Each structure stands twice: as structure tokens, then as C-alpha cells.
C-alpha positions in Angstrom: 0.0 0.0 0.0 1.5 3.4 -0.9 2.5 5.7 1.9 0.2 8.3 0.5 -2.8 6.1 1.2 -2.8 6.8 4.9 -2.4 10.5 4.2 -5.5 10.4 2.0 -7.5 8.8 4.8 -6.3 11.5 7.2 -7.3 14.2 4.8 -10.8 12.7 4.4 -11.1 12.5 8.2 -10.1 16.1 8.7 -12.5 17.3 6.0 -15.4 15.3 7.3 -18.1 17.8 8.0 -15.8 20.7 7.2 -14.7 22.9 4.3 -11.1 23.9 4.9 -8.5 26.0 3.0 -5.4 24.1 1.8 -3.3 25.9 4.4 -5.6 25.0 7.3 -6.1 21.5 6.0 -2.3 20.9 5.8 -1.8 22.2 9.3 -4.6 20.0 10.6 -3.2 16.9 8.8 0.3 17.5 10.0 -0.8 17.9 13.6 -3.2 14.9 13.5 -0.7 12.5 11.8 2.3 13.6 13.9 4.4 13.3 10.8 5.5 16.2 8.7 4.1 15.3 5.3 6.0 17.1 2.5 4.1 19.6 0.3 4.6 17.4 -2.7 3.2 14.3 -1.0 0.3 16.4 0.4 -0.4 17.9 -3.0 -0.3 14.5 -4.7 -2.8 13.1 -2.2 -5.1 16.1 -2.7 -4.9 15.7 -6.5 -5.7 11.9 -6.2 -8.7 12.6 -4.0 -9.9 15.3 -6.5 -9.4 13.1 -9.5 -11.3 10.2 -7.8 -14.2 12.6 -6.9 -13.8 12.0 -3.1 -13.2 15.7 -2.4 -14.1 18.9 -4.3 -13.0 22.5 -4.5 -15.7 24.4 -2.5 -14.5 28.0 -2.4 -11.5 30.3 -2.0 -10.3 31.9 1.3 -9.2 35.4 0.6 -8.1 35.9 4.2 -4.7 34.4 3.3 -3.9 37.8 1.7 -4.1 39.5 5.1 -6.0 42.6 3.9 -4.2 43.2 0.7 -6.6 45.0 -1.6 -4.9 44.5 -5.0 -4.3 40.8 -5.5 -2.3 39.9 -8.6 -1.7 36.2 -8.1 -3.6 33.2 -7.0 -2.1 31.4 -4.0 -3.1 27.7 -3.7 -3.2 28.0 0.1 -6.6 29.7 -0.3 -8.3 26.9 -2.2 -11.0 25.5 0.1 -11.7 21.8 -0.1 -14.7 19.7 1.1 -15.6 16.0 1.1 -17.9 14.9 -1.8 -21.2 13.4 -0.7 -22.2 10.6 -3.0 -24.4 8.5 -0.6 -28.2 8.4 -1.2 -29.0 9.5 2.4 -26.5 12.4 2.3 -27.7 13.6 -1.0 -31.3 13.4 0.1 -30.3 15.6 3.1 -28.8 18.1 0.8 -32.0 18.2 -1.3 -34.0 18.8 1.9 -31.6 21.7 2.8 -32.8 23.5 -0.4 -36.0 24.2 1.4 -34.4 25.7 4.5 -35.1 29.2 5.7 -31.4 29.8 6.2 -30.0 31.4 3.0 -26.5 30.2 3.7 -27.6 26.6 4.0 -29.6 26.8 0.8 -26.6 28.4 -1.0 -24.2 25.6 0.2 -26.8 22.9 -0.7 -27.2 24.5 -4.2 -23.5 24.5 -4.8 -23.2 20.8 -3.7 -26.1 19.7 -5.9 -24.9 21.6 -9.0 -21.5 19.9 -8.5 -23.3 16.5 -8.4 -25.3 17.4 -11.5 -22.1 18.3 -13.3 -20.4 15.0 -12.3 -23.4 13.0 -13.6 -23.6 14.8 -16.9 -19.8 14.4 -17.3 -20.2 10.7 -16.6 -23.0 10.4 -19.3 -20.9 12.3 -21.9 -17.8 10.2 -21.2 -19.9 7.2 -22.2 -20.5 8.9 -25.5 -24.1 9.5 -24.8 -25.3 13.0 -25.7 -28.8 12.3 -24.6 -28.9 15.4 -22.3 -29.3 18.7 -24.0 -29.0 21.0 -21.0 -25.9 22.0 -19.2 -25.7 21.0 -15.5 -26.7 24.4 -14.1 -29.6 24.7 -16.4 -30.8 21.2 -15.7 -30.4 21.8 -12.0 -32.5 25.0 -12.2 -35.2 23.3 -14.3 -35.3 20.3 -11.9 -35.6 22.5 -8.8 -38.3 24.6 -10.4 -40.2 21.6 -11.4 -39.8 19.9 -8.0 -41.0 23.1 -6.2 -44.1 23.2 -8.4 -45.2 19.8 -7.2 -47.5 18.9 -4.3 -45.9 17.4 -1.2 -46.2 13.7 -2.1 -45.0 13.9 -5.7 -42.2 16.2 -4.5 -41.0 13.7 -1.9 -41.1 10.9 -4.5 -39.0 13.0 -7.0 -36.6 14.0 -4.3 -36.0 10.3 -3.4 -35.5 9.4 -7.0 -33.2 12.3 -7.6 -31.1 11.5 -4.5 -30.7 7.9 -5.8 -29.9 9.1 -9.3 -27.1 11.4 -8.0 -25.6 8.8 -5.7 -23.0 6.1 -6.6 -25.6 3.3 -6.3 -26.1 0.8 -9.0 -28.5 2.0 -11.6 -28.2 5.6 -10.6 -26.8 6.8 -13.9 -29.8 5.3 -15.8 -32.2 6.8 -13.4 -30.5 10.2 -13.7 -30.8 10.0 -17.5 -34.5 9.2 -17.2 -35.1 12.1 -14.8 -33.1 14.5 -17.0 -35.0 13.5 -20.1 -38.3 14.0 -18.3 -37.3 17.4 -16.9 -36.1 18.5 -20.3 -39.5 17.4 -21.8 -41.3 19.6 -19.3 -39.6 22.9 -20.5 -41.9 25.8 -20.6 -42.6 27.0 -24.1 
């Protein structure tokens, strides 16, 4: 097993339930592991986790510039990472957060769901299927609009199916294609 494997697990543990800048994440990983992981090893582990879809880039932390107004370079230390949610239950929770009264919670849920929509559409296009006409953001907006126009029972049913289709579960990609085709057929003229 590569020595980076343990580092990847530590990164996932530290990010669980958090979104942290690269700088803060590296500090936490080093203090938790008790071993000074090199920047190269840490970056390699981050890139592997990103490529595998286990983590995502959530935001950018401008506080690393310490009040500098005119920023002329992008420092990687400000990139904020989070753990990808691909489990049915976690995705359903994110879908329910879209109905929250807390705007920040709705905003975070929206970002997470759009990322999941992009991942599924990319997966479909990699298979050579161009069945979905809309881009991820457009399909996401159409889906949320349609879901919010439904009564409570059909809305819950669609939310469950959508959560399943966005997960890693077997058959999820086919279900996502079906939902996307249906939503695209419901476009307002």
C-alpha cells in the first residue's frame, strides 16, 4: 500500500463535515498525523482525491492575503476543499436543505447539488451519450423549479429518486438519464 494512502485517509477524516483551505487542511493533517508530510506528498494526495471525486473545491479563502486589496496572483493555500457526498442519504439531506429558511444553508446545498449534476452529466458524456441537451446548471435549475411546483407527495417521490440518481448506487446513472429526459421534456414554451 502506498505511503500516501494513509495521508489520503487522514485528509478525508479532517475534511469530514468541514470545508477547509489548503493551508488550514495541511496544518490539521500534520498535527493529526504527527508526521510532517511534505508539500509534494500532500499535493499528490489532494490531486488523487480530487481526481477520484472524493473531495471537491468548494471556495476560495481570501483571508490568506491579510487585507491586501490589490491581489495579482492566486495562491493555492486559499483553495477551500470539502468531502464529496455521494451516498443516497447524504444527497437526500442536501436536497432537503434546499427548502431551508437559512439562505447560507440553501446556498451551500445548491453548490453541492450543482456539482453532483455536473459530475453525472460528465459521466454520461464520457460514455459517448449526448442524450442530455441542457448543461448542468440549467438542468439543475429546471429540476428545482419543477420539484418546487409539485405537491408534497410527488415532490418527496421525485426528491428520493433524484437523490438515488445522484448517488454512486447501482442503476443511478440510468435513473439520472430518465429524470433529466423527463425534466427537459417539461420545459416551458
